[in-house]
C-alpha positions as CSV (number, residue, x, y, z in Angstrom):
1,M,116.8,264.1,144.1
2,Q,113.1,263.4,143.7
3,G,111.4,264.6,140.6
4,L,108.1,266.4,140.6
5,Y,106.2,263.3,139.6
6,E,107.6,261.3,142.5
7,I,106.8,264.1,145.0
8,A,103.2,264.5,143.6
9,Y,102.7,260.8,143.7
10,K,103.8,260.5,147.3
11,E,101.7,263.5,148.4
12,G,98.7,262.1,146.6
13,F,99.2,258.6,148.1
14,T,99.6,259.9,151.7
15,R,96.5,262.2,151.3
16,G,94.5,259.1,150.1
17,V,95.5,257.1,153.1
18,A,94.6,260.0,155.4
19,E,91.2,260.4,153.8
20,S,90.6,256.7,154.0
21,A,91.1,256.7,157.7
22,L,88.6,259.6,158.0
23,E,86.1,257.7,155.8
24,I,86.4,254.6,158.0
25,F,85.6,256.8,161.1
26,A,82.6,258.2,159.2
27,A,81.4,254.7,158.2
28,R,81.6,253.7,161.9
29,N,79.5,256.8,162.8
30,M,82.4,258.2,164.9
31,E,82.7,262.0,165.0
32,V,86.2,263.2,164.4
33,P,87.0,266.6,166.0
34,D,88.3,269.2,163.6
35,E,91.8,269.3,165.2
36,V,92.2,265.5,164.9
37,E,91.0,265.7,161.2
38,A,93.5,268.4,160.5
39,Q,96.3,266.4,162.2
40,I,95.5,263.3,160.2
41,L,95.3,265.2,156.9
42,S,98.5,267.1,157.5
43,C,100.5,264.0,158.3
44,T,103.2,263.0,155.7
45,D,104.8,260.1,157.6
46,F,103.5,256.9,155.9
47,V,104.2,254.7,159.0
48,Q,102.1,257.1,161.1
49,L,99.3,257.2,158.5
50,E,99.2,253.4,158.4
51,S,98.8,253.4,162.1
52,H,95.9,256.0,161.8
53,L,94.3,253.8,159.1
54,I,94.4,250.7,161.2
55,G,93.4,252.6,164.3
56,S,90.4,254.0,162.5
57,A,89.0,250.5,162.1
58,T,89.9,249.3,165.6
59,V,89.6,252.0,168.2
60,N,86.5,252.5,170.3
61,Q,87.0,256.3,170.5
62,V,88.8,258.6,168.1
63,E,91.0,259.9,171.0
64,E,92.5,256.4,171.4
65,L,94.2,256.9,168.0
66,F,96.9,259.1,169.8
67,D,97.4,257.0,172.9
């Protein structure tokens, strides 16, 4: 059973990865639709978040992130 500290750490870490992906889009001057932002921020699967993070640096359009 996970303790409160482990759960909080994981939630904070995944939130940080999600926010990093959004910051990369912003740095690339790419507008992220509200529904995509919400989907990224609500994701708790680290493998998927890692894919979003890499995609935020490599896709030409935000919509490609989910292709």
